C-alpha positions, 0 to 999 in steps of 0.5 A: 446497844442502849447507846446505839438506840439513844443515838438513833433516837436523837438522830431521829429527833434531830431530823424531825426537828430539822423537818419541822423547821423546814416545814415551818419555813415552808409554811411561812414562805407559803403565808408570805406568798399568799399574802402577796397574792392577796395584795396583788388580787386587791390591787387587781380588783382596784385597777379593775374598778378604776378601769370600769369607772373610766370606761363608764366615764368614756361611755357617758362622754360618748353619749353626751357627744352623741346627744349634742351632735344629734341636736346640732344636726337637727338645728342645722336641718331646721335652719336649712329648711327655714332658709329654703322656705324664706327663699321661696317666700322671697321669690314669691313676693319679689313680683309684688315688691317690684310692682310696688317699686315701679308704682312708687317710681311712677308716682314720684315721676308724676309728682315731679312732672306736676311740679315742673308744670307748676314752675312753668305756669309760674314763669308764665304768670304775672305777680301782683304786688300789694301792701298790708293795710298802711297806717293813717296818712300813708297810701301804697299803690299796688303794682304788677310784675309782668311775666316777662319782667323781674321787677316793678315800682311800688309807689308810697305816698305820705299825706298831711294826716301822717304825724311827723316822727311817725315810724312803721314798716310797710310789708309788700306781698307778692301774689301769683296764681298757679292753676287752682293754687294761689302762691304768696311771698312776702318781701323784706319790710320797707321802713318809713319815717315821716319827717316834718316839712320844712317851712316855706321861705 
């Protein structure tokens, strides 16, 4: 009887040991699963934070893009309004500009007509030829170019008072009256050289 009781106790002890081992294994497995779950939870929280940060960045970009669009739209509206106002001002000023252009053109035409009339008067008038005051011993006789001619003869005379070897340029001036104005033009200088008279034979 004692042998059966001991065997029963041993069997019970073995079963308890086996149950304890199984319980320990189950506890270890549960611990592993809990740790895995905790790790997954940590990863999920990190992913959620990353997603929240990305969403915040997208929202910031959307807000910035919206602000830029609104500023561009406002600038476009202001530019359009300025263009409309400029066109209105240009249309308003156009008659005055055209009037000023017409006035300037008429003034230019009147000036041109006046110059043409002056040229016609020049063609009709005679030109008086005179010389600058000649040196001692030289005389210059004034001449006139008639309106219907293009040349005239100016007479220069050298008296005995002019010393031999004397050299000087004679300047001839042409003068014509055109209406109230007097026009003067200078001809190229005429050089003179007084030579000693040859002895009479």
